[in-house]
C-alpha atoms as a printed R data frame, in Angstrom:
    type eleno elety resid chain resno       x       y       z
1   ATOM     1    CA   MET     A     1 -18.952  -4.663   8.602
2   ATOM     2    CA   SER     A     2 -17.348  -5.794   5.510
3   ATOM     3    CA   ASP     A     3 -13.552  -6.785   5.865
4   ATOM     4    CA   ILE     A     4 -11.243  -8.103   3.276
5   ATOM     5    CA   ASN     A     5  -7.952 -10.150   3.920
6   ATOM     6    CA   ILE     A     6  -4.696  -8.648   2.782
7   ATOM     7    CA   LYS     A     7  -1.179 -10.111   3.294
8   ATOM     8    CA   VAL     A     8   1.747  -7.593   3.838
9   ATOM     9    CA   THR     A     9   5.385  -8.909   3.839
10  ATOM    10    CA   ASP     A    10   7.331  -6.449   5.973
11  ATOM    11    CA   ARG     A    11  10.897  -5.471   5.533
12  ATOM    12    CA   GLU     A    12  12.264  -8.366   7.416
13  ATOM    13    CA   GLY     A    13  10.312 -11.054   5.289
14  ATOM    14    CA   GLN     A    14   7.637 -11.675   7.955
15  ATOM    15    CA   VAL     A    15   4.058 -11.920   6.606
16  ATOM    16    CA   HIS     A    16   1.148 -10.344   8.254
17  ATOM    17    CA   GLU     A    17  -2.304 -11.213   7.433
18  ATOM    18    CA   LEU     A    18  -4.532  -8.083   8.025
19  ATOM    19    CA   LEU     A    19  -8.188  -7.613   8.069
20  ATOM    20    CA   ALA     A    20  -9.106  -4.374   6.295
21  ATOM    21    CA   PRO     A    21 -12.493  -2.753   6.558
22  ATOM    22    CA   THR     A    22 -14.159  -1.766   3.295
23  ATOM    23    CA   ASP     A    23 -16.625   0.568   4.965
24  ATOM    24    CA   MET     A    24 -14.329   3.109   6.537
25  ATOM    25    CA   ALA     A    25 -12.833   4.797   3.267
26  ATOM    26    CA   MET     A    26  -9.378   3.715   4.290
27  ATOM    27    CA   ASN     A    27  -6.336   3.199   2.055
28  ATOM    28    CA   LEU     A    28  -3.564   0.560   2.138
29  ATOM    29    CA   MET     A    29  -1.103   2.945   4.038
30  ATOM    30    CA   GLU     A    30  -3.785   3.578   6.695
31  ATOM    31    CA   VAL     A    31  -4.558  -0.117   7.214
32  ATOM    32    CA   CYS     A    32  -0.743  -0.721   7.539
33  ATOM    33    CA   LYS     A    33  -0.418   1.979  10.020
34  ATOM    34    CA   SER     A    34  -3.460   0.720  12.029
35  ATOM    35    CA   TYR     A    35  -1.581  -2.515  12.388
36  ATOM    36    CA   GLU     A    36   1.566  -0.766  13.490
37  ATOM    37    CA   LEU     A    37   3.652  -1.932  10.478
38  ATOM    38    CA   PRO     A    38   6.603   0.311   9.525
39  ATOM    39    CA   VAL     A    39   4.880   2.647   7.046
40  ATOM    40    CA   GLU     A    40   5.573   6.206   7.464
41  ATOM    41    CA   GLY     A    41   3.015   7.948   5.460
42  ATOM    42    CA   THR     A    42   5.068  11.271   6.110
43  ATOM    43    CA   CYS     A    43   2.863  13.406   3.704
44  ATOM    44    CA   GLY     A    44  -0.501  12.171   5.105
45  ATOM    45    CA   GLY     A    45  -1.620  10.246   2.108
46  ATOM    46    CA   MET     A    46  -1.126  13.080  -0.457
47  ATOM    47    CA   ALA     A    47   1.228  11.202  -2.700
48  ATOM    48    CA   MET     A    48   3.949  13.655  -1.911
49  ATOM    49    CA   CYS     A    49   6.486  11.249  -0.568
50  ATOM    50    CA   ALA     A    50   7.268   7.616  -1.214
51  ATOM    51    CA   SER     A    51   7.306   6.381   2.440
52  ATOM    52    CA   CYS     A    52   4.373   4.132   1.762
53  ATOM    53    CA   GLN     A    53   5.787   2.663  -1.343
54  ATOM    54    CA   CYS     A    54   4.959  -1.162  -1.550
55  ATOM    55    CA   TYR     A    55   5.403  -3.848  -4.388
56  ATOM    56    CA   ILE     A    56   2.047  -5.272  -5.546
57  ATOM    57    CA   ILE     A    57   2.596  -9.214  -5.585
58  ATOM    58    CA   SER     A    58  -0.760 -10.469  -6.269
59  ATOM    59    CA   ASP     A    59  -2.567 -10.032  -9.633
60  ATOM    60    CA   HIS     A    60  -5.353  -7.525  -8.576
61  ATOM    61    CA   GLN     A    61  -6.820  -4.886 -10.870
62  ATOM    62    CA   LEU     A    62  -5.804  -1.639  -9.002
63  ATOM    63    CA   PRO     A    63  -7.074   1.918  -9.696
64  ATOM    64    CA   GLU     A    64  -5.048   3.505 -12.337
65  ATOM    65    CA   MET     A    65  -1.994   5.312 -11.273
66  ATOM    66    CA   GLY     A    66  -2.520   9.065 -11.040
67  ATOM    67    CA   ILE     A    67   0.041  11.729 -12.234
68  ATOM    68    CA   ASP     A    68   1.014  12.660  -8.655
69  ATOM    69    CA   GLU     A    69   1.732   8.982  -7.689
70  ATOM    70    CA   ASP     A    70   3.612   8.583 -11.077
71  ATOM    71    CA   MET     A    71   5.668  11.534 -10.550
72  ATOM    72    CA   MET     A    72   6.459  10.673  -6.890
73  ATOM    73    CA   LEU     A    73   7.491   7.148  -7.925
74  ATOM    74    CA   ALA     A    74   9.701   8.662 -10.690
75  ATOM    75    CA   GLU     A    75  11.813  10.373  -7.794
76  ATOM    76    CA   ALA     A    76  11.652   7.364  -5.256
77  ATOM    77    CA   PHE     A    77  14.349   4.774  -4.480
78  ATOM    78    CA   TYR     A    78  13.950   1.094  -4.964
79  ATOM    79    CA   VAL     A    79  11.073   1.459  -7.556
80  ATOM    80    CA   LYS     A    80   9.973  -1.566  -9.496
81  ATOM    81    CA   ASP     A    81   7.483  -2.202 -12.214
82  ATOM    82    CA   ASN     A    82   5.022  -3.268  -9.676
83  ATOM    83    CA   SER     A    83   5.605  -0.384  -7.264
84  ATOM    84    CA   ARG     A    84   2.750   1.657  -5.879
85  ATOM    85    CA   LEU     A    85   2.176   4.176  -3.171
86  ATOM    86    CA   GLY     A    86  -0.172   2.544  -0.428
87  ATOM    87    CA   CYS     A    87  -1.863   5.886   0.172
88  ATOM    88    CA   GLN     A    88  -3.228   5.774  -3.384
89  ATOM    89    CA   ILE     A    89  -4.759   2.418  -3.005
90  ATOM    90    CA   PRO     A    90  -8.410   2.530  -1.540
91  ATOM    91    CA   ILE     A    91  -9.640  -0.508   0.423
92  ATOM    92    CA   THR     A    92 -12.578  -2.149  -1.776
93  ATOM    93    CA   LYS     A    93 -13.896  -5.586  -1.707
94  ATOM    94    CA   GLU     A    94 -12.329  -6.228  -5.026
95  ATOM    95    CA   LEU     A    95  -8.934  -6.199  -3.177
96  ATOM    96    CA   ASP     A    96  -9.776  -9.209  -1.137
97  ATOM    97    CA   GLY     A    97  -6.691 -11.402  -1.206
98  ATOM    98    CA   LEU     A    98  -4.314  -8.574  -2.080
99  ATOM    99    CA   GLU     A    99  -0.536  -9.375  -1.390
100 ATOM   100    CA   VAL     A   100   1.998  -6.669  -1.041
101 ATOM   101    CA   GLU     A   101   5.443  -6.298  -0.004
102 ATOM   102    CA   LEU     A   102   6.830  -3.186   1.887
103 ATOM   103    CA   ALA     A   103   9.748  -1.268  -0.380
104 ATOM   104    CA   PRO     A   104  12.834  -0.667   1.542
105 ATOM   105    CA   GLU     A   105  13.390   2.343   3.523
106 ATOM   106    CA   SER     A   106  15.522   5.160   1.658
């Protein structure tokens, strides 16, 4: 099993250090949900809602934002330059040390 470390700051400012498997085809939203962090993922990871929006804090190279994610973020609340949808970030070895902050609920 090949796990990476991810730091997630929740909406109350508490930092959670998570182990995320790279061999299970999970995305960031699914990892957060598996740790019972307050990430809805209402659309099931289809980039059709923004309930898994987060802010990327660390300087990691992420996959390019797709058109669906870009359009969803254009309609979301509390969007910043570093906003991404957790469901669109696959867990890979390259993301070891990733730091994110959960966006406020709308």
